[in-house]
N, C-alpha and C positions, 0 to 999 in steps of 0.2 A: 504494500500500500504506500501511498504518497503522504509524507509527513509535511503538512503545510508550514509548520513552525520552523523546521530545519531546512525545508526546500529540497529534501532528499527522498529517494525511493528506498524503502527498507523492507526486508523480508521477515525480519524477526527483531525482537527487542530483548536484550539481556537485562534482567532485573537485578542481577548480582545478589541473589538470595540463595542460601544453601541450607540443605537439610542434613541432620546428623544421621549417618548410616547406623542402623541397629541401635537405636537409643537404649541406654542402659539404666537410666534413672528418671525420676519425675521431671527434673530440670530440662534434660535433653528432649523428653517427650513434649513438654510444654513449649520448648523452642520450636520444634517441628510443627506443632499445632498452630502456633502464632504465625510462623512463616508461611504455612499453607493458606491461612486466612488472609494474610497480606497479599499473597500472589493472586488469590481469587478476587480480592478487592480491586487490585490493579487491572485484572482482566475485565471486571465489570465496568471500570472507569473507561477502559479503552473501547469497549462496545458502545458506551454512551457517546464517546468522542467521534466514533465512526458515524453514529446516527446523527450527531450534530454537525457532521461534515468537517471536523477538525482533521480527520483522516478520510481518504477516499480510496476505494479499491479501484485498480486499473483494469480495464477490459483488455485482456491479452490479444484478442482478435484485432481490436482497433490499433493496438500498439504496432502491429505488423503491417498496417496499411501505409501506402506511400504518401508522405506529406508533400513531397515535391509535386506530385500529380494533382493533389488537392489545391496547392498554391497556383499551379498552372491554370487550372480550370477557373479559379476565381479571377485570375489576371485576364483571361480571355474576355470576360464580361466588362472589363474596365478599360482605362485609357493606357497610353504607352508607358507612363511612369510605372504602372503595375508590372508590365512586362519586363521593363528594365530592372526593377527590384527583384523580380523572380529570377532573372538571369544572374544577378549578383549573388543571390542566396544559393543558387544552384552551383555557382563557381566556388563559393565559400565551403559548401558541403561536398564538393567534388562529385556532384551528381547523384548522391545517395543520402536520403534522409527519410526515415520512417517516423511515424508519430511517436513511437517509443524512444526515438533518438532525441526528441525535443526535451530540453531541460533549461534551467536558468543559465548554466554555464554556456550552452550552445547559443542562446539568445544574446547574452552579453558578448560572446565572441563575435557574433555577426555585427554587433554595434561597433566593436573595436575594428573589425575588418573594413567597415565603411570609412574609418578614419584614414586608412592607407590605400583604399581602392582608387583606381585611376580610370578615367574615361578612355575607352578602347580606341576611339577615333583620334582624340587629341593627345593622349598620353599624360594629360594633366590630372592631378589629384581632384577628386570630386569636390565641388564647392560645398560650403556649409549648408546652403539652402537645398542642394541636391541630397545631401545626407539627411537633412531634416525631413524632406519629402519621402525618401525611401523608408525611413524609420516609421513614419506615419502609416505607410502601406503595410510594412511588416507587422506592426503592432495591431493593425486592423485584421490581418489574416490570423494572427494568434488569438485575438478576441473572438473571431468567428469560429475558429476551431474549438474554442472553449464553449461557445454557445451551442455548437453542433454536437457537443459531448464527445468530441474526438480526443480531447485531452482533459485531464481531471482538475486542472488549475489554470488560472489566467496568469501566465508568466510575466505579463506586463506589470504586475504588481512588484516585480523584483528588479526591473531595469527601466531606465528613462530613455526618451528620444533625444533629439537634438533641437535646439532653439533656432528659429529663423533669424537671419540678419536682415536689417532694413536695407533695401536696395533702391536705387534710382529707377523709376519706371519710365522707359523710353516711350515716345509716342510720335505720331506723324503730325507735322504742321499741315495746315490747309494746302500750302503750296506743294509739299511733298506728296500729300494724298492725291492731288490732281495729277502730278507727274506720274505717280504710280499707276493711276487709272488709265492714263494715256499711253503707257509703255507696254508694247506687246510682250507676251510671256510664252515660253516654249509649251507650257501646258495652259491652255485657255481656261480650263476649269479651275485651275489654281488662281488665276487672275480674277475670275468671277466670284469665287468663294471668298477671296481676300477682301475685295471691295464690299461685298455684302456683309462681311464681318465688321467692317468699320461702320456701315450704316446701322447694323442691328446690335452690335456688341455681344454677339453670341460666342460661346467657347467653341474651339475646334471640335471637341467631342460631340457637341450638339449640332454643329453644322454638318459634320460627317454623316450623321444619322437623320438629318432633316428630310422629311417626306412631304410630298405635295399635299397630302391629306391634312397636314398640320398648318398649311397656309390657308387661312380662312378669313371671312368677313366678320368683323366684330359687330356688336349690336348697333354701334353708332355709324356703321357703314365703312369704316376704315379697315384696311388689311392688317392682319396680325399673324404672328406665329404662335400657335397654341400647342404647347408640348410639355412633357415632363423633363425637368432638367436632369441630365445624366449624373452630374456630380452630387446634387442634393436630393434627388428624387421628388422634388417639389414641382407642382404644376403651376404654370404661369403663362400669361399672354404678353407677347412682345410686339409693340407697334412697328410696322414696317411701311415705309412710304412707297408711292408708285415708282419713284426713281430707283429705290432699293430693289424692287421686284424685277426691274429690267435686267439686273445682273444675274437673275436666276434662269433666264432664258424662257422659251415657250413652256407654258404649263403642260404637264403630262401626268404620268402615273409613277408611283414609287419614289425613288430618291430624287431630290432636287438637283444635287450636284453629282450626277453619274460620272464615274471614272475617277473621282477624287480619292487620293490615298494620303494618309498622314505623312508618309515618307516625302511627299512633295513639299512639306512645310520646312524641310531642312535645306539641303544644298540647292534644289531648284528654286526655292523661295529666296535664298540669299543671292543667287545668280540674277534673279529678276530685280531685286533691290539694287544691285550694283549697276545694272543696265539703266535703271531709273535715276541713277546718280545719288542714291541713298547709301552712305558708307558708315553710318553710326551703328553701334551694336543694336541689333533689332531682331526679335523673334516673331513668329506668327502670333503668339499670345499678346504681343504688344499692340496688335490691331485692336484688341479689346480695350486696352488703356486709351488708345487713340479715339475710340468711339466716345468714351466718357469725356475726355479732354476737349475734343472738338465741339461736343454739345455744350459744355460749360462756356467755352470761348464764344459760342454763338448765342449765349443768353439763356440757355435752358436751366431752369431751377433744379438744384440738386434734389 
């Protein structure tokens, strides 16, 4: 069973109580009687502790199941950060990790691993905010495994994540936005989804899954996107202008931005920015910051 107090899995507990073999007098007999009473009292206490969940028995069948596959399946339903975190954990465990392998030491070890892990493309150490994001993902997976009763304790209680550093949020000026919109892109769907992102302020995860059935008329007659936010699972309506809709192309069925892949938001996106004369550090997510900043600059109330 798992001892929550010590954080260890134990098979037995030595009480360090001893009986006298072949007691010869009343004192030795009394000693054996009192010792047996004490042992039974401790046994009764342990049973109560198990019932009160101070201890929990581990399901041996679940301990043998593949935690990496469980992690992979969860990551498939999320965004790219989850997939990147999964790959880092897979590298850390050398491709093998069962639920029975999970413990406090392993979790703390992964946290330490992130301090020294490098971006495979740039060769640079992970940024503080990348570490913070990956730890949020990992802690979420651990919590879900606990909720799903795949592990008997929430190991998050025994280690911490990383704090985020405040960073400067880049955004497009109105002139840069116009130049970007006028610059041809190798992938026209990337150009269209990027401009629509500035008009709508939607995240890439929401844009990628945007369906025509979600683009509807609001009660006041204006167009809006009615959908469940991927990140928060909350439903909301986002107003979109007629001009914004022109970047979606002709109305059809299924996906609005057919052919778009998140891989386009990396090197192809950077190449397009350079061709538009935009050289500052800028990611696709910065389009969301641009949406908010440009609206404020144009007098929209916060």
